[in-house]
N, C-alpha and C positions, 0 to 999 in steps of 0.2 A: 505388529501391524501399526501403520502410521496413518494419521488422519489426513495430513496435507504434506505434500512435497513441494516446496516453494523454490523457484529459480529466479534470482534477481541480481541486481548490482549492489554488492556490499560497499556501502559508503559510510565512513565515519562522519556523522553529523556534528558540526560545530556550530552551536546556536548562540548568537549574540544579540543583545538588545541595544539599538542605536537610534540616534535622531536622524532626521532627514538629510542633514548636512553630509553624512557619510555616503549616502547614495549619490548625492550631487557630486561629491568628490570622485566617486567611482564612475560617474556618468552613465548610470543604469536606471531605467524606469522602475518605480516601486512595483512589486508583484511579479517581476520578470524572472524567468529561469534561464541562467546563463551558463553555457559550457565553457570552461576555461582550461588552460594548460597548467602544468606544475609550477611554472614560474609565476603566473598570475595568482595562483593559489597562495604562494608564499608571500606575495606582495600584499594581498588582501589581509592575510593573517597578521601581518605587521601592523596594520591599521586597527584591527579589532581586538587583538590580544593584548589587553592591558594588564597591569599588575593588580593584585588584590588591593593594594593600598590605593591605587588610582580609582578602582571601582568604588571602594568605600568612600573616598573623598567626594566623588561626584554622584553618589547614590545610585550607581549602576548595578544591575544584576550580574552575577558571575557567568562566565562562559559555561555552556553545558556541552558535554561530549556524549553522544548516544550512538550505539550501533544502528545505523539507519540504512537508507535505501528503501523505496516503497514496499517491495516484497518483504524485506526483513521486518519492517514496521508491522505488517500484517501478521507475520508468523509470531512476532513478539506479542502481539495483541491476543492471538489464539492461546499462547502459553499463559498469559495473564488471566484470561477468562477461565482456563482450566484450573489455574491456581485458586481463583475465587470460588469456583464450583467445589473444589476439594475442601475448602475451608467453610463450606456451607453458607456462602454469602451471595448466592444467586437465588432469585425467587423460584418457587417450585415449578413454574411454567417453563423455566429454562434449565432445570436439573436434567442432566443428560440421560437419555435412555440407551444411547450407544456413543462411543467415540471419545468421551472426555478423558478416559484413561489411556488412550492411544498416544503414540509419540508424534512429534513434529520434526520435519527435516528441512533444512535450509541449505541451498547450494548456490555457489557463485565463485568468482575469482578474486582473491586478495593478493597483495604483494608479499614478497618474502622479506618483510620488514617489521619493525616494532609495532606499527599501527595495525598491521594485519594480524599479528599475534594477539594484540589487545582486543581487536574486533571479534575474533574467534572465541577468545576467553569470555568476553561479555555475553555473547550469544549462548554459549554453553551454560552460563550462570542462570539462564532462564529455562534450563532443562530442555534445550533444543538440540537435536542431533545435527552436527555440522558435517556437510559434505563439500567443504570448500577446497577449491584448487588453488595452489600457490604458484604465483608467477614471479619472474625475476624483474619486477618493476614496482612502482609505488602503489600502495593501497589507495583506492579512491576516497575522496573527501568531498563533503558538501558543506559549504559555509553558508549558513542561513542567517540573514540579517532581518530582525523583526523591528519594525518601526512603531512609533507610538499609536498608530491606528490599527495595530495588530496585523498589518499586512506583512507577508514574508517575501523576501527577495533572495533567490538562491544562486550561488556560484559553485558550480559542480565540476570537479576534476575527476573524470571516470577512472583514470589510471588502469590498474590491473583488470577492472571489470570488462573492458573491451576485448580481453584475450580469452574469455570463457569460450570453450569449444565443446563439440559433441563428445570428445574423449573424456570430458570432465563430468559427464552425467553418471551418477551411480545407479545403474539399472537394478541393482539388488534392492536398494531402498525404494526406488520408484515402483518396482513390482509389488511391494508390500504396502503401497499407499492407496488411499481411496480417492484423493483429489490431487490434481496437478494444478498449481497456481503460478501465474507469471503476468507480466505487463508488457505493453507495447514498446517500452524502452529497450527491450531485448532485440529489437530490429535495427539498432544503431550500427552494428557491424555484421558482416556476413557470417563471421564465426559464431556470434551469439545467436543470430537468427537461425542458422542451420542446426545449432544445438537444440533450440526450442522445437523446431520442426521434427527433429529426430525423437525427442522426448514425447511430443504429442502423438506421433505415429505409433509409438510404443504404447502409450496410454489408451488410445482408441482401440487398438487390437486387444488390449488386456482388460477393457471394460472400466478403466479408471476415468472418473469424471474430470473434465478439463474446464478450468475457469480462467478467463482472460480479461484483464482490465486494459482499456484503450490507452490509459496513461496520460494523455494530454492532447489538446487540439493540434498543436504543432506536430505531434507524432502522427496523428491521423492524416493530416494534410500531406505529410511527407510520404506516407505509405498507403494512401487511400485505396488505390487500384489493387495493390497486392493484398491488402486486408479483405477487400470485397470478394476477391476470387478465392482466397485461402480459407476464410472463416467457415463457410458452410461445410458441415460434415466433420469438422475438426474441434469445434468448441461447443460445450454444453451450456455454459453460463457466460454471458458477455456483459461486462460492466463499463459504464461510461457516464460522463456528465452531459448536460444539454449541448454544450459546444462541441464535444467529441462526437456525439451521435449526429449532430447536424452536419459536421464535416464528413462523416462517413456516408450519410444518406443523401445529403444535398437538400433535405427538407427542413424548413425553418418556420413554417406557419404555426405549428402546434406541437407540443411535446408528445401527445399521443400519436399523432400522425408520423412524427419523426421516429418514434419507437417502432411503430407498425411497419415502417418502410424497411426496418432491419430484421423483420420476422423470419427471413430465410437463413439468417446467419448464426442462430443459436436457439436452443429450446427454451432457455430462460434469458430474458433481457432485463437489465436494471438501469434506469436512467436516473442518475443522482441529481437532486435539485437543491443542494445545500441546506439552509435552514428550513426549507419547505418540504424536506423529506425526499421521497423518490417515487417513481412510477415503476411498478413491477409487472413485467409482461411474461406470461407463460404460454407456450405454444400448445394448443389443443390438437392432438393428432387426429381425433375423431372428427371434429368440426373443421379442421384445417384453418384455424384462425388464431391470432394472438389475443389472449384475454389480458387486458391491461387494467390494473388497479392502482389508485393513488394511495400511498402510505405516508401519512403526515409525519413531519419532524417534530423536534422539541425546541422550544424557545429558551435560549441560554444567553449569558453574557460572554461574548467571545474575548479570549485573551490572545490566542495564537492559532491560526488555521493549519499549522503544520500537522500533517498526518491524518487529516479528517477523512480523506478518501481511503487511506490505508486501514484506519480503524473500522470504517464502514465495511470493507471487504472481510475483515476479521469477524465482525458480528454476523455477517451474512453466511460465511462459510461455517461458523460454529453452529448456527441454526440449522443449516442444511445437513451437516454430517451427524448431527444429533437427532435427526429424524423429524425436524419441524417443517411446516409448510413454507412455501416461498413467501407468503405474506407475514407469517410469524417471524421468519428469519429476517425479512426486510425491516420489520419494526425494531428488532434487536439491533440491526445494523445502524438504523437511524439513531437509536439511543447511544450506542457506543461512539458514533461520529460526533454527536452533540456533546458528549462528555469530554472527548479529547480536546475540543477547541477551548475548553474552560481552563486548561493548564498550559504552561509553557512547554513547547516541544511535544513530541509524541511520547509522553511520559505516562504510561499506564499506572505506575505505582502511585502517582500523585492523585489519582481519581478517587481513592477510597476516603479522602478527606473532604470531598465535595458533597454538598447537600443533595445534589441531583443523584449522586450515587446511592446515598442512603434511601432517598425517596423511591427511586425507580428500581434499583437492584434489590433492595431489601423488602420493599412492599409489593413489588410486581408492577405490571403495566395495567 
């Protein structure tokens, strides 16, 4: 049995720490997410890939390469939580009653190249079952430039990701999974979108819970009408931040009103509010209303916001598939998201050295 079957865009994250002059040279605003082609990716890499001697001379941090993509970051997070639980490093409130011994599956399309092989190998090293399709093109890459204010600016070449299709879904693994998880990025090509819709139709009929993250305001604005018509009846858990839910509903006056306006789109709705935590909404079938509760976040010193939303999803899913309430799961999600921004990149292994980990993971909430 598998806890989560994730479908996403496998991207080899290349994380580099630069000053503002690099972004000025690239003529891109800080914090932006930019889709680029293979030629542009190579050009940017020539700028940011310095030698070890150069980095030491100027006191710069080394480049980091991590198997990324939002969905992969979430699945890696689940694998890490499971590892911590097995080592007895989770407080008793989060010791699993079910699910932590179950497997995890990740699916997407990689290129038939060295980067693709490395990506699959790294994901397997986290004890994740890979259901990756290989395509005759370049594996996707995301170059993440982190500036001194801890803001991240992304340059993403999707490569093979865009060729994922319905034929690449492993329904054998999916049929043995309890949750299907994916993000709005999968709407970027008809091939990817049709694959997701086929997987969701299968999941709904099989009683597999469906969790969908809206992914970004620009994604929602692009596919708003399609999302609004497709979501009801297909998704159990809908995740998004304030801007994403505002784009989806058109309501901007108040977070609670914004969330309530989406009450017909899923049984559970989570509006992420960064350092302020989240709003958790659960639809009450008896009273036919959405019950919304504020779940406070954790105050931390931010190093890098990369992967905060992905870590949040990992914490939420872990709580839910181990039998916790939506509020308990949301508290755990806030904790993990707060932890991940205290380290560079979406690097779960680095968390065990943080005081917040020892305080909250070991002493409980």
